[in-house]
C-alpha positions as CSV (number, residue, x, y, z in Angstrom):
1,X,12.3,-40.9,-30.3
2,X,13.2,-40.9,-26.7
3,X,13.0,-37.5,-24.9
4,X,16.1,-36.7,-23.0
5,X,15.7,-36.8,-19.2
6,X,16.6,-33.1,-18.8
7,X,13.9,-32.1,-21.3
8,X,11.3,-34.3,-19.6
9,X,12.1,-32.7,-16.3
10,X,11.8,-29.2,-17.8
11,X,8.5,-30.2,-19.4
12,X,7.1,-31.5,-16.1
13,X,8.3,-28.4,-14.2
14,X,6.7,-26.2,-16.9
15,X,3.4,-28.0,-16.8
16,X,3.3,-27.8,-13.0
17,X,4.0,-24.1,-13.1
18,X,1.4,-23.4,-15.8
19,X,-1.2,-25.5,-13.9
20,X,-0.6,-23.6,-10.6
21,X,-0.9,-20.2,-12.4
22,X,-4.1,-21.4,-14.1
23,X,-5.6,-22.5,-10.7
24,X,-4.6,-19.2,-9.1
25,X,-6.3,-17.2,-12.0
26,X,-9.4,-19.4,-11.8
27,X,-9.7,-19.0,-8.0
28,X,-9.2,-15.2,-8.3
29,X,-12.2,-14.8,-10.6
30,X,-14.6,-15.5,-7.7
31,X,-14.4,-12.7,-5.1
32,X,-16.5,-14.7,-2.6
33,X,-14.0,-17.6,-2.7
34,X,-11.2,-15.2,-2.2
35,X,-12.9,-13.4,0.7
36,X,-14.2,-16.4,2.6
37,X,-11.5,-19.0,2.0
38,X,-8.3,-17.0,1.3
39,X,-8.7,-13.8,3.2
40,X,-10.5,-15.1,6.3
41,X,-8.7,-18.4,6.3
42,X,-5.3,-18.9,4.7
43,X,-4.1,-15.3,4.5
44,X,-5.4,-14.4,7.9
45,X,-3.3,-17.1,9.6
46,X,-0.3,-16.7,7.3
47,X,-0.2,-12.9,7.9
48,X,-0.2,-13.3,11.7
49,X,2.5,-16.0,11.4
50,X,4.7,-13.7,9.2
51,X,4.3,-10.9,11.7
52,X,5.4,-13.2,14.5
53,X,8.3,-14.5,12.4
54,X,9.7,-11.1,11.5
55,X,8.1,-8.7,13.9
56,X,10.7,-9.1,16.6
57,X,13.5,-7.9,14.3
58,X,14.6,-4.3,15.1
59,X,15.2,-3.7,11.3
60,X,13.3,-4.6,8.1
61,X,14.1,-8.2,7.1
62,X,12.2,-7.5,3.9
63,X,14.4,-4.7,2.9
64,X,17.5,-6.9,3.4
65,X,15.8,-9.6,1.3
66,X,15.2,-7.1,-1.5
67,X,18.9,-6.0,-1.3
68,X,20.0,-9.6,-1.4
69,X,17.8,-10.4,-4.5
70,X,19.0,-7.2,-6.3
71,X,22.7,-8.1,-5.7
72,X,22.0,-11.7,-6.7
73,X,20.4,-10.6,-10.0
74,X,23.3,-8.3,-10.9
75,X,25.7,-11.1,-10.3
76,X,23.7,-13.6,-12.4
77,X,23.2,-11.2,-15.2
78,X,26.9,-10.3,-15.2
79,X,27.8,-14.0,-15.4
80,X,25.4,-14.6,-18.2
81,X,26.7,-11.8,-20.2
82,X,30.3,-12.9,-19.6
83,X,29.4,-16.5,-20.7
84,X,27.7,-15.2,-23.8
85,X,30.8,-13.2,-24.9
86,X,33.1,-16.1,-24.0
87,X,31.2,-18.9,-25.8
88,X,29.3,-16.9,-28.3
89,X,25.6,-16.0,-28.3
90,X,24.2,-19.5,-29.3
91,X,20.6,-20.7,-29.5
92,X,21.3,-23.0,-26.6
93,X,22.3,-20.1,-24.4
94,X,19.4,-18.0,-25.6
95,X,16.7,-20.6,-24.9
96,X,18.4,-21.6,-21.6
97,X,18.0,-17.9,-20.5
98,X,14.4,-17.8,-21.7
99,X,13.6,-21.0,-19.7
100,X,15.3,-19.7,-16.5
101,X,13.4,-16.4,-16.8
102,X,10.1,-18.2,-17.3
103,X,10.7,-20.4,-14.2
104,X,11.8,-17.4,-12.1
105,X,8.9,-15.2,-13.1
106,X,6.4,-18.0,-12.7
107,X,7.6,-18.8,-9.1
108,X,7.5,-15.1,-8.2
109,X,4.0,-14.8,-9.5
110,X,2.8,-18.0,-7.7
111,X,4.5,-17.0,-4.4
112,X,3.3,-13.4,-4.6
113,X,-0.3,-14.4,-5.1
114,X,-0.3,-17.1,-2.4
115,X,1.4,-14.7,0.1
116,X,-0.5,-11.6,-0.8
117,X,-1.7,-10.9,-4.4
118,X,-5.1,-12.7,-4.1
119,X,-6.1,-9.9,-1.8
120,X,-6.6,-7.7,-4.8
121,X,-9.6,-9.9,-5.8
122,X,-11.4,-9.9,-2.4
123,X,-14.9,-8.3,-1.8
124,X,-13.3,-5.6,0.3
125,X,-13.9,-3.2,3.1
126,X,-16.9,-1.4,1.4
127,X,-18.6,-4.8,1.2
128,X,-17.9,-5.5,4.8
129,X,-19.5,-2.2,5.8
130,X,-22.4,-2.7,3.4
131,X,-21.7,0.7,1.8
132,X,-23.9,1.8,-1.1
133,X,-22.5,3.8,-4.0
134,X,-23.6,7.5,-4.0
135,X,-23.4,10.1,-6.8
136,X,-19.8,11.2,-7.3
137,X,-20.7,14.7,-8.1
138,X,-19.6,18.2,-7.2
139,X,-22.2,18.6,-4.4
140,X,-21.2,15.5,-2.5
141,X,-17.5,16.1,-3.1
142,X,-17.9,19.7,-1.8
143,X,-19.7,18.4,1.3
144,X,-17.0,15.9,2.2
145,X,-14.3,18.5,1.5
146,X,-16.0,20.9,3.9
147,X,-16.4,18.3,6.6
148,X,-12.8,17.2,6.3
149,X,-11.7,20.9,6.4
150,X,-13.4,21.3,9.7
151,X,-11.9,18.1,11.1
152,X,-8.4,19.1,10.0
153,X,-8.6,22.6,11.5
154,X,-10.2,21.4,14.8
155,X,-7.5,18.7,15.3
156,X,-4.7,21.1,14.5
157,X,-6.0,23.7,17.0
158,X,-6.0,21.0,19.7
159,X,-2.4,20.0,18.9
160,X,-1.3,23.6,18.9
161,X,-3.1,24.4,22.2
162,X,-1.6,21.4,23.9
163,X,1.8,21.9,22.4
164,X,1.8,18.3,21.3
165,X,5.1,16.8,20.3
166,X,5.6,14.1,17.7
167,X,6.8,10.8,19.1
168,X,9.9,8.8,18.1
169,X,9.2,6.1,15.6
170,X,8.9,3.3,18.2
171,X,6.3,5.2,20.1
172,X,4.5,6.1,16.9
173,X,4.2,2.5,15.8
174,X,3.0,1.5,19.3
175,X,0.3,4.2,19.2
176,X,-0.7,3.1,15.6
177,X,-1.3,-0.4,17.0
178,X,-3.5,1.1,19.7
179,X,-5.6,2.9,17.0
180,X,-6.4,-0.5,15.4
181,X,-7.2,-2.1,18.8
182,X,-9.6,0.7,19.5
183,X,-11.2,0.5,16.1
184,X,-11.6,-3.2,16.4
185,X,-14.3,-2.7,19.0
186,X,-16.5,-1.2,16.4
187,X,-15.2,-2.9,13.3
188,X,-14.2,-6.5,14.1
189,X,-12.6,-7.1,10.7
190,X,-9.9,-4.6,11.7
191,X,-8.5,-7.1,14.2
192,X,-4.7,-6.7,14.2
193,X,-2.8,-9.4,16.0
194,X,1.0,-9.2,16.4
195,X,2.8,-6.1,15.3
196,X,5.5,-5.9,12.6
197,X,6.0,-2.2,11.6
198,X,9.5,-1.1,10.5
199,X,11.3,2.0,9.4
200,X,12.4,1.6,5.8
201,X,16.1,1.1,5.3
202,X,15.7,3.0,2.0
203,X,13.9,6.1,3.3
204,X,16.3,8.7,1.9
205,X,16.3,6.9,-1.5
206,X,12.5,6.7,-1.3
207,X,12.3,10.5,-1.0
208,X,13.7,10.7,-4.5
209,X,11.6,7.8,-5.9
210,X,8.4,9.1,-4.5
211,X,7.3,6.5,-1.9
212,X,6.4,7.1,1.7
213,X,5.7,3.5,2.7
214,X,5.2,0.0,1.3
215,X,4.1,-3.5,2.4
216,X,6.5,-6.5,1.9
217,X,4.3,-9.5,0.8
218,X,7.2,-11.9,1.4
219,X,7.8,-11.0,5.1
220,X,4.5,-9.4,6.1
221,X,6.3,-6.3,7.3
222,X,4.9,-2.8,7.0
223,X,7.7,-0.4,6.0
224,X,7.3,3.3,6.8
225,X,9.6,6.0,5.3
226,X,10.3,7.8,8.6
227,X,12.3,10.6,6.9
228,X,9.3,12.4,5.5
229,X,7.6,15.3,7.5
230,X,6.4,14.0,10.8
231,X,2.8,15.0,10.5
232,X,2.4,12.5,7.6
233,X,3.7,9.5,9.5
234,X,0.7,8.5,11.6
235,X,-1.6,8.0,8.6
236,X,1.1,6.4,6.5
237,X,1.6,3.9,9.3
238,X,-2.1,3.2,9.5
239,X,-2.3,2.8,5.7
240,X,0.5,0.2,5.6
241,X,-1.1,-1.7,8.5
242,X,-4.2,-1.8,6.4
243,X,-2.2,-3.6,3.8
244,X,-1.1,-6.1,6.5
245,X,-4.8,-6.8,7.2
246,X,-5.3,-7.8,3.6
247,X,-6.6,-4.6,2.1
248,X,-4.4,-4.7,-1.1
249,X,-6.1,-1.9,-3.1
250,X,-4.8,1.5,-2.2
251,X,-8.2,3.1,-1.6
252,X,-9.1,0.3,0.8
253,X,-5.9,0.5,2.7
254,X,-6.6,4.3,2.9
255,X,-10.1,3.6,4.2
256,X,-8.8,1.1,6.7
257,X,-6.3,3.7,8.0
258,X,-9.2,6.2,8.1
259,X,-11.3,4.0,10.3
260,X,-8.4,3.4,12.7
261,X,-7.3,7.0,12.8
262,X,-10.7,8.8,12.9
263,X,-12.0,6.6,15.6
264,X,-8.9,7.0,17.7
265,X,-8.7,9.2,20.8
266,X,-5.2,10.2,19.6
267,X,-5.4,13.7,18.2
268,X,-2.1,13.3,16.3
269,X,-3.5,10.4,14.4
270,X,-6.8,12.2,13.8
271,X,-5.0,15.2,12.4
272,X,-2.7,13.1,10.1
273,X,-5.7,11.1,8.9
274,X,-8.0,14.0,8.2
275,X,-5.2,16.1,6.6
276,X,-4.4,13.3,4.1
277,X,-8.0,12.7,3.3
278,X,-8.7,16.5,2.9
279,X,-5.9,16.6,0.3
280,X,-7.4,13.7,-1.6
281,X,-10.8,15.4,-1.5
282,X,-9.4,18.8,-2.4
283,X,-7.7,17.2,-5.5
284,X,-10.9,15.5,-6.5
285,X,-13.0,18.7,-6.2
286,X,-10.3,20.4,-8.3
287,X,-11.2,18.1,-11.2
288,X,-14.8,19.3,-11.1
289,X,-14.4,22.9,-9.9
290,X,-11.0,24.4,-9.4
291,X,-12.5,27.5,-7.8
292,X,-14.2,25.5,-5.0
293,X,-11.0,23.6,-4.4
294,X,-8.9,26.7,-4.0
295,X,-11.5,28.4,-1.8
296,X,-11.5,25.4,0.6
297,X,-7.7,25.4,0.8
298,X,-7.7,29.1,1.8
299,X,-9.9,28.2,4.8
300,X,-7.2,26.1,6.4
301,X,-5.8,27.7,9.5
302,X,-2.2,29.1,9.3
303,X,-0.7,26.1,11.2
304,X,-2.1,23.6,8.7
305,X,-0.9,25.8,5.8
306,X,2.5,25.8,7.4
307,X,2.6,22.0,7.4
308,X,1.5,21.9,3.8
309,X,4.3,24.4,2.9
310,X,6.8,22.2,4.7
311,X,5.6,19.2,2.7
312,X,5.8,21.2,-0.5
313,X,9.4,22.3,0.2
314,X,10.3,18.8,1.2
315,X,9.1,17.4,-2.2
316,X,10.8,20.2,-4.1
317,X,14.1,19.4,-2.3
318,X,13.8,15.7,-3.3
319,X,12.9,15.9,-7.0
320,X,14.6,13.4,-9.4
321,X,14.5,12.6,-13.0
322,X,13.6,8.9,-12.2
323,X,10.6,9.6,-10.0
324,X,8.1,10.2,-12.9
325,X,9.2,6.8,-14.4
326,X,8.7,5.0,-11.0
327,X,5.3,6.6,-10.6
328,X,4.3,5.6,-14.1
329,X,5.4,2.0,-13.5
330,X,3.6,1.8,-10.2
331,X,0.5,3.2,-11.8
332,X,0.7,0.4,-14.4
333,X,1.2,-2.1,-11.6
334,X,-2.0,-0.9,-9.9
335,X,-3.9,-1.1,-13.2
336,X,-2.9,-4.7,-13.6
337,X,-4.0,-5.5,-10.1
338,X,-7.7,-4.5,-10.3
339,X,-7.2,-0.7,-9.9
340,X,-7.9,0.8,-13.4
341,X,-7.4,4.4,-12.3
342,X,-3.7,3.7,-11.5
343,X,-2.3,6.3,-9.1
344,X,-5.7,8.0,-8.8
345,X,-6.8,4.8,-7.0
346,X,-5.6,6.4,-3.8
347,X,-8.1,9.2,-4.3
348,X,-11.0,6.7,-4.6
349,X,-11.1,6.6,-0.8
350,X,-13.2,9.7,-1.1
351,X,-15.9,7.8,-2.9
352,X,-15.9,5.3,0.0
353,X,-15.9,8.1,2.5
354,X,-19.0,9.7,0.8
355,X,-20.8,6.4,1.0
356,X,-19.8,6.0,4.7
357,X,-21.1,9.5,5.5
358,X,-24.4,8.8,3.8
359,X,-24.9,5.7,5.8
360,X,-23.5,6.7,9.2
361,X,-23.9,10.5,9.2
362,X,-20.3,11.1,10.4
363,X,-16.7,11.0,9.2
């Protein structure tokens, strides 16, 4: 029996898509391949090209792309529903819809991994620094918490003394770029060429959905929610730039941002970096000993406490019924992508910081 031409085309397309997915999965199982051939080769050049391509735009091209796709999906779904009601819900319509969904999801998966997703399977920044794992216990956590506490208070005292003002977003992004340039002198793998950092077009919406920044793998842009309290913005920016450098896992993007912020001469970036890390450490200590965690928080100077109170009030003013669902879904996304602790993956930067301190004697 002769197979219709349309069916043969679908079979060929399906086989090609399945083969590409299989090859991507096979390649991703070897972290050395990913690190040496994808990260240092293909992705390195692609990411620079993408930043050149979209970096000059004064707005987020990726945000507009997401909006276009969302509108397109709504239109396509509406047409499909209307067709089903008009012609009846037949097997042909059902299987046609399944086929189109398979093709669309397969293409998204393939493009996502080629443009970005394989970074989840790399050796990572801890491997680049030759960090050794240390005991994740109360003693080490308390030590890091105390060191970060001192750094936070010291940086804030300098900012208060100098009456330092927060820069506009364009200046902020420029100074973030300078942080990575400075860090590159000590850590060559933090080489950041061509800047593409944008203010998110969905910042106000993001406040109710719970995001402060994100990386767009299809345009290479780092989006920052610039509507959040200003003292958070320096470290958020450094974190998203870490994603641009190929540090896909959240703890690694955090650590990349730490290396850039802590080694900068810019006190604003130092303060924002150490404050964020102190909060992570304080939360981790709380899991082991809530009394130690609360005692450390009380040692923060009044000006730092005022910032944290501002942040707390900001979050309280932007609560929504949908945020827990978004957080849960993103946690599942992280688990699927080599981060089994989900949202707590962000906190894992503290384990890396402990290893870094043990090796270098500084934070």
